[in-house]
C-alpha positions as CSV (number, residue, x, y, z in Angstrom):
1,M,-19.8,8.9,25.5
2,P,-22.4,10.0,28.1
3,S,-23.9,6.5,29.2
4,I,-20.8,4.5,29.2
5,V,-18.1,6.9,30.5
6,P,-18.5,9.0,33.7
7,S,-18.6,12.6,33.0
8,E,-15.3,13.6,34.7
9,S,-13.5,11.0,32.4
10,Q,-15.1,12.0,29.3
11,T,-12.2,14.4,28.0
12,E,-9.7,11.9,28.5
13,A,-11.5,8.9,26.9
14,C,-12.6,11.0,24.0
15,S,-8.8,12.1,23.4
16,R,-8.0,8.4,23.7
17,V,-10.4,7.4,21.1
18,A,-9.4,10.3,18.8
19,D,-5.7,9.2,18.9
20,I,-7.0,5.6,17.7
21,L,-9.0,7.2,14.9
22,S,-6.2,9.3,13.8
23,G,-3.6,6.5,13.9
24,F,-1.5,8.2,16.4
25,T,-0.2,10.4,13.6
26,T,0.3,13.7,15.7
27,A,4.0,14.2,17.0
28,D,2.6,14.0,20.5
29,A,0.4,11.2,20.0
30,K,3.3,9.2,18.5
31,S,5.8,9.8,21.4
32,T,3.3,8.5,24.1
33,P,3.7,4.8,25.2
34,R,0.4,4.2,23.5
35,G,1.5,5.7,20.3
36,K,4.8,3.7,20.5
37,T,2.9,0.4,21.1
38,W,0.4,1.1,18.5
39,H,2.9,1.7,15.7
40,F,5.2,-1.2,16.9
41,L,2.2,-3.5,16.8
42,H,1.1,-2.8,13.3
43,T,4.6,-2.7,11.9
44,V,5.3,-6.2,13.3
45,A,1.8,-7.5,11.9
46,Q,2.8,-6.0,8.8
47,H,6.2,-7.8,8.7
48,Y,4.5,-11.2,9.8
49,V,1.8,-11.1,7.2
50,Q,4.5,-10.2,4.3
51,T,6.8,-13.1,5.7
52,L,4.2,-15.7,5.9
53,E,2.7,-14.9,2.5
54,V,6.1,-15.9,0.9
55,N,6.9,-18.8,3.3
56,S,3.8,-20.3,4.4
57,H,2.2,-23.2,2.6
58,I,-1.3,-22.1,3.9
59,S,-3.6,-21.1,1.2
60,D,-6.0,-18.9,3.2
61,A,-4.7,-15.5,3.2
62,T,-7.1,-14.4,6.1
63,I,-5.7,-17.3,8.3
64,I,-2.2,-16.1,7.7
65,A,-3.2,-12.5,8.6
66,S,-4.8,-13.8,11.7
67,L,-1.9,-15.9,12.8
68,A,0.4,-12.5,12.0
69,W,-1.7,-10.3,14.2
70,W,-1.7,-13.1,17.1
71,S,2.2,-13.2,16.8
72,A,2.7,-9.3,16.6
73,A,0.5,-9.1,19.8
74,Q,2.7,-11.8,21.5
75,V,6.0,-9.9,20.5
76,T,4.6,-6.3,21.2
77,A,3.7,-7.5,24.7
78,E,7.0,-8.9,25.5
79,I,9.2,-6.4,24.0
80,F,7.4,-3.4,25.9
81,S,7.3,-5.2,29.2
82,Y,10.7,-6.2,28.6
83,N,11.9,-2.6,28.0
84,A,10.1,-1.4,31.3
85,R,11.5,-4.4,33.3
86,D,15.1,-4.5,32.2
87,L,16.1,-1.6,30.2
88,G,15.0,1.3,32.5
89,N,15.9,4.6,30.9
90,N,18.3,3.2,28.1
91,S,16.4,5.4,25.6
92,E,18.9,4.3,22.6
93,I,18.1,0.5,23.0
94,I,14.4,1.2,23.5
95,S,14.3,3.2,20.4
96,L,16.4,0.5,18.4
97,L,13.9,-2.3,19.6
98,Q,10.7,-0.4,19.3
99,L,11.3,1.6,15.9
100,S,14.4,1.0,14.1
101,I,14.3,-2.9,14.0
102,P,10.7,-3.2,13.1
103,A,10.7,-0.6,10.4
104,Q,13.9,-2.6,8.7
105,L,12.2,-5.9,9.2
106,A,9.0,-4.5,7.6
107,H,10.6,-3.0,4.6
108,R,12.7,-6.1,3.8
109,S,9.6,-8.4,4.1
110,A,7.6,-6.0,1.7
111,I,10.1,-6.6,-0.9
112,S,10.0,-10.4,-0.3
113,S,6.1,-10.2,-0.5
114,L,6.1,-8.0,-3.6
115,L,8.4,-10.3,-5.5
116,G,7.9,-13.7,-4.2
117,R,4.5,-14.4,-2.9
118,P,2.2,-16.7,-4.5
119,Q,-1.3,-15.9,-5.9
120,R,-3.9,-16.5,-3.1
121,A,-7.5,-15.6,-2.8
122,P,-8.1,-12.1,-1.6
123,S,-8.5,-11.3,2.0
124,S,-9.6,-8.1,3.5
125,L,-7.6,-8.7,6.8
126,A,-4.6,-9.3,4.7
127,F,-4.9,-6.4,2.5
128,V,-5.7,-3.9,5.4
129,T,-2.9,-5.0,7.3
130,T,-0.1,-4.4,4.5
131,H,-1.7,-1.3,3.2
132,F,-3.5,0.5,6.1
133,T,-3.0,1.1,9.7
134,A,-7.0,1.2,9.9
135,L,-7.8,-2.1,11.3
136,W,-9.1,-1.0,14.8
137,R,-9.9,2.5,13.5
138,I,-12.6,1.4,11.4
139,S,-13.9,-0.9,14.2
140,L,-14.4,2.2,16.5
141,L,-16.2,3.9,13.5
142,E,-18.6,1.0,12.8
143,A,-19.4,1.1,16.6
144,G,-21.1,4.5,16.5
145,P,-22.4,7.1,16.6
146,A,-25.2,6.2,18.9
147,S,-26.8,7.7,21.8
148,E,-24.2,6.1,24.1
149,I,-21.3,6.2,21.5
150,T,-20.3,9.8,20.6
151,L,-17.1,12.0,20.5
152,L,-16.9,15.3,21.9
153,R,-17.4,18.4,19.4
154,N,-13.5,19.1,19.3
155,H,-13.0,15.6,18.1
156,Q,-15.2,15.5,15.2
157,D,-12.5,16.6,12.6
158,T,-10.8,13.5,13.4
159,V,-13.6,11.4,12.4
160,D,-14.3,13.4,9.3
161,V,-10.6,13.1,8.1
162,L,-10.9,9.0,8.6
163,V,-14.1,8.9,6.8
164,A,-12.8,11.0,3.9
165,H,-9.7,8.9,3.9
166,C,-11.5,5.8,3.7
167,L,-13.8,6.8,0.8
168,R,-10.8,7.8,-1.1
169,A,-9.1,4.8,-0.4
170,G,-12.1,2.5,-1.3
171,F,-11.9,0.7,1.8
172,P,-13.7,-0.6,3.4
173,V,-16.0,-1.3,0.5
174,R,-19.0,1.2,0.3
175,D,-21.3,-1.7,-0.2
176,G,-19.5,-4.4,1.8
177,I,-17.7,-7.5,1.2
178,A,-19.6,-10.4,3.2
179,E,-23.2,-10.5,4.5
180,P,-23.2,-10.8,7.5
181,P,-20.0,-9.3,7.8
182,I,-17.4,-11.2,10.1
183,L,-15.2,-8.2,10.6
184,A,-15.9,-4.5,10.7
185,I,-13.8,-4.2,7.5
186,D,-16.0,-6.4,5.6
187,A,-19.2,-4.3,6.6
188,A,-20.8,-2.0,4.1
189,F,-19.2,1.3,4.7
190,D,-21.7,3.8,3.3
191,P,-24.1,3.4,6.1
192,I,-21.1,4.1,8.6
193,A,-20.2,7.2,6.7
194,I,-23.8,8.5,6.6
195,R,-24.3,7.8,10.3
196,W,-21.3,10.1,11.1
197,L,-22.2,12.7,8.5
198,F,-25.5,13.1,10.3
199,A,-23.8,13.4,13.7
200,S,-21.3,16.0,12.5
201,R,-24.2,18.2,11.2
202,E,-26.1,17.8,14.4
203,Q,-23.2,18.7,16.4
204,N,-22.0,21.6,14.1
205,H,-25.7,22.7,13.1
206,S,-24.1,23.0,9.5
207,E,-25.1,21.6,6.1
208,D,-21.7,22.3,4.5
209,L,-20.0,18.9,5.3
210,T,-20.2,17.4,2.1
211,H,-16.3,16.7,1.8
212,F,-16.7,13.2,3.0
213,E,-20.3,12.3,2.0
214,P,-20.8,9.5,-0.1
215,E,-23.2,11.2,-2.6
216,A,-20.8,14.0,-3.1
217,D,-18.9,11.9,-5.6
218,E,-20.6,13.3,-8.7
219,D,-19.3,10.1,-10.6
220,A,-20.5,7.6,-8.0
221,T,-22.7,5.9,-10.3
222,T,-20.0,5.3,-13.0
223,P,-18.4,1.8,-12.6
224,L,-14.7,2.1,-11.7
225,L,-13.8,0.2,-14.9
226,E,-15.6,2.6,-17.0
227,K,-13.6,5.3,-15.1
228,L,-10.3,3.6,-15.8
229,R,-10.9,3.7,-19.5
230,I,-11.6,7.5,-19.6
231,I,-8.8,8.3,-16.9
232,G,-7.5,10.9,-19.4
233,E,-10.7,13.1,-19.0
234,L,-10.4,13.3,-15.2
235,S,-9.1,16.1,-13.2
236,P,-6.0,15.7,-11.3
237,D,-8.0,15.1,-8.1
238,G,-10.2,12.9,-9.6
239,R,-7.3,10.6,-11.1
240,D,-5.6,10.4,-7.7
241,F,-9.2,9.2,-6.2
242,L,-9.3,6.6,-9.1
243,L,-5.8,5.2,-8.5
244,C,-6.5,4.7,-4.9
245,Q,-9.9,2.8,-5.9
246,F,-8.0,0.9,-8.5
247,R,-5.2,-0.4,-6.1
248,T,-8.0,-1.5,-3.5
249,A,-10.3,-3.0,-5.9
250,V,-7.1,-5.2,-7.3
251,G,-6.3,-5.9,-3.9
252,L,-9.5,-7.3,-2.6
253,G,-10.3,-9.1,-6.2
254,M,-12.9,-6.8,-7.2
255,I,-11.1,-6.3,-10.5
256,V,-9.2,-9.3,-11.8
257,V,-7.0,-9.7,-15.0
258,Q,-10.1,-10.7,-17.3
259,D,-11.5,-7.1,-16.4
260,M,-8.3,-5.5,-17.7
261,I,-7.6,-7.5,-20.9
262,W,-8.7,-4.6,-23.0
263,I,-5.4,-2.9,-22.2
264,Q,-3.7,-5.4,-24.4
265,E,-5.5,-3.9,-27.5
266,N,-5.0,-0.2,-26.3
267,P,-1.4,0.6,-25.9
268,T,-2.0,4.3,-26.3
269,W,-3.9,3.9,-22.7
270,L,-0.5,3.1,-21.2
271,G,1.2,5.7,-22.9
272,Y,-1.1,8.6,-21.8
273,I,-0.4,7.3,-18.3
274,F,3.2,7.6,-18.4
275,T,3.1,10.7,-20.3
276,N,0.6,12.5,-17.7
277,F,1.0,11.1,-14.6
278,A,3.2,12.3,-11.8
279,N,6.1,10.1,-10.6
280,D,4.4,9.0,-7.4
281,E,1.1,8.2,-9.3
282,L,3.2,6.2,-11.5
283,E,4.7,4.3,-8.9
284,Q,1.5,3.3,-7.3
285,F,-0.2,2.5,-10.8
286,C,2.8,0.3,-11.4
287,L,2.5,-1.6,-8.3
288,T,-1.2,-2.2,-9.0
289,I,-0.4,-3.5,-12.4
290,L,2.1,-5.8,-10.8
291,E,-0.6,-7.5,-9.0
292,L,-2.5,-8.0,-12.0
293,I,0.8,-9.4,-13.6
294,R,0.9,-11.9,-10.5
295,Q,-2.4,-13.3,-11.5
296,G,-2.2,-13.1,-15.2
297,S,-1.8,-15.6,-18.0
298,E,1.5,-15.8,-19.7
299,E,0.1,-13.8,-22.6
300,F,-1.1,-11.0,-20.4
301,Q,2.2,-10.8,-18.5
302,I,4.4,-10.7,-21.4
303,S,2.3,-8.2,-23.2
304,I,2.3,-5.8,-20.4
305,Q,6.2,-6.4,-20.3
306,R,6.4,-5.3,-23.8
307,F,4.2,-2.2,-23.3
308,L,6.5,-1.3,-20.6
309,L,9.5,-1.6,-22.8
310,Q,7.9,0.8,-25.4
311,Q,7.8,3.4,-22.6
312,V,11.4,2.8,-21.8
313,N,12.3,3.2,-25.2
314,R,10.3,6.4,-25.7
315,E,12.5,9.3,-26.7
316,D,10.1,11.9,-25.9
317,L,9.4,10.4,-22.6
318,Q,11.1,12.1,-19.6
319,T,13.9,10.0,-18.3
320,D,12.5,9.5,-14.7
321,R,9.5,8.3,-16.2
322,R,11.2,5.8,-18.4
323,V,13.5,4.6,-15.3
324,V,9.9,3.8,-13.5
325,A,9.0,1.6,-16.6
326,M,12.4,0.0,-16.5
327,R,12.2,-1.1,-13.0
328,A,8.5,-2.4,-13.4
329,I,9.9,-4.6,-16.1
330,I,12.6,-6.2,-13.8
331,Q,9.9,-6.5,-10.9
332,S,7.5,-8.1,-13.2
333,S,10.4,-10.5,-14.5
334,I,11.1,-11.6,-10.9
335,I,7.3,-12.1,-10.3
336,S,6.3,-13.9,-13.7
337,G,9.8,-15.6,-14.4
338,H,9.4,-14.5,-18.0
339,L,12.9,-12.9,-18.8
340,G,12.6,-12.3,-22.6
341,T,11.5,-8.7,-22.3
342,L,14.2,-8.2,-19.6
343,D,16.8,-9.4,-22.2
344,L,15.5,-7.0,-24.9
345,L,15.6,-4.2,-22.2
346,V,19.2,-4.5,-21.3
347,N,20.3,-4.9,-25.0
348,S,18.2,-1.7,-26.1
349,V,19.2,0.9,-23.2
350,V,21.5,3.4,-24.4
351,V,20.6,6.4,-22.3
352,P,23.1,7.0,-19.6
353,E,20.8,7.9,-17.0
354,I,18.7,4.9,-17.5
355,L,21.8,2.6,-17.7
356,Y,23.2,3.9,-14.5
357,S,19.9,3.6,-12.7
358,L,19.7,-0.1,-14.1
359,I,23.2,-0.8,-12.7
360,D,22.1,0.7,-9.2
361,L,19.0,-1.2,-9.1
362,K,21.2,-4.6,-9.6
363,R,23.4,-3.3,-6.7
364,R,20.6,-2.8,-4.3
365,L,18.9,-6.0,-5.2
366,D,22.2,-7.9,-4.9
367,E,22.5,-6.4,-1.5
368,I,19.2,-7.4,-0.2
369,R,19.2,-10.7,-1.8
370,R,21.1,-12.6,0.9
371,V,18.6,-11.8,3.5
372,L,15.6,-12.9,1.4
373,P,13.9,-16.3,1.5
374,P,15.3,-18.9,-0.7
375,L,12.5,-19.0,-3.1
376,V,12.9,-15.2,-3.8
377,Q,16.8,-15.5,-3.8
378,G,16.3,-18.0,-6.8
379,R,14.0,-15.8,-8.7
380,L,16.5,-12.8,-8.4
381,R,19.7,-14.6,-9.1
382,S,18.0,-15.6,-12.6
383,V,17.5,-11.8,-13.0
384,L,20.6,-10.4,-11.7
385,V,22.8,-12.5,-14.0
386,R,21.1,-10.7,-16.9
387,L,21.7,-7.1,-15.7
388,P,24.9,-5.0,-16.4
389,S,27.4,-4.2,-13.7
390,D,29.7,-1.1,-13.1
391,D,32.7,-2.8,-15.0
392,N,30.8,-3.2,-18.5
393,S,28.4,-0.4,-18.2
394,S,30.0,2.9,-19.4
395,P,32.2,3.5,-22.7
396,H,34.0,6.0,-20.7
397,G,34.7,3.7,-17.8
398,E,32.7,5.4,-15.1
399,A,29.5,7.0,-14.4
400,P,29.0,10.8,-13.7
401,D,29.0,12.1,-10.5
402,S,25.3,13.7,-10.7
403,V,23.5,10.7,-11.9
404,P,20.0,10.7,-10.2
405,I,19.2,7.4,-8.5
406,D,15.7,6.4,-7.7
407,S,14.7,5.8,-4.2
408,E,13.1,2.6,-3.2
């Protein structure tokens, strides 16, 4: 940063910028006051967005997200000034206030948001708040590089990693959301990535930097929907890349229910996914499908639930994958209010591991129900009364000790 930072301060300034670009992810950066403040601010903003999405009557999700960030900034400033002023070196209480409580609140509100928020027009600000800690990181990328805004060579890898992460996630959108963009996250990302690519090449005097170059995607010209149709032909890395792009496209409204109607006529497509995807890929895929269910018609919602029920009942499918489908049916029942498929699920489960996972999910939902907003509580109550309990689940009286239980 030659023209805006004195030479004697450039090393420290670049180090601070690199911490922001990396999201304070290193152990050393996380433990610093700035790192703790960064993570607290983002966690609280996420919690407020998720809470307001369920409880607010505001229809504009961008207004909700803006209010969440303003509120999070006020709370962050108060908490950290209070810590310094009144708690001194009481590290246990400071850790509780700065780390444990915000994380618990965000986890709880994430469940509320997943199960109970109404459908709103997409918002890039709300999406980035709940899915990435990248809001200010993108703003820094968008500001450079230029003759007066560059990074020292030993921090260039941080930029490369962030650009690669953004391209993989499909966010910011490569050709932009709005023109002119109001926020940096709405700007076209391709020009930003290319600028940093050339800057990196100039610093390293190398052409071997295509790992984050936009043109390096050999299928970049193939529309996302076409790739989804042929997902079985992709490599594992290509599949992972596509799932991230799919989640972003649905979250930003670039793919809507009408674009995915074809899966109602192609049940083998969903069967392939449950057969071949890893469990973490399945979880991510199901969360994206739940967003489409939130938007969809009754016909679409019920048809996807029935496809999921087919996966639960597949004897040739691994049990843990069948449990993922079972959990998605329950979540979609809460979101949509359609309970017919849930009744079929409860009446058809005979595999002990799936049955005990169903019982455990009921227990965890019942535990958290009391701290969820009234709207979500009402939806949960209709589902919980249909799920089996411990006392009527096993013909032998109790579950085996070694039944695998799904993590949340």
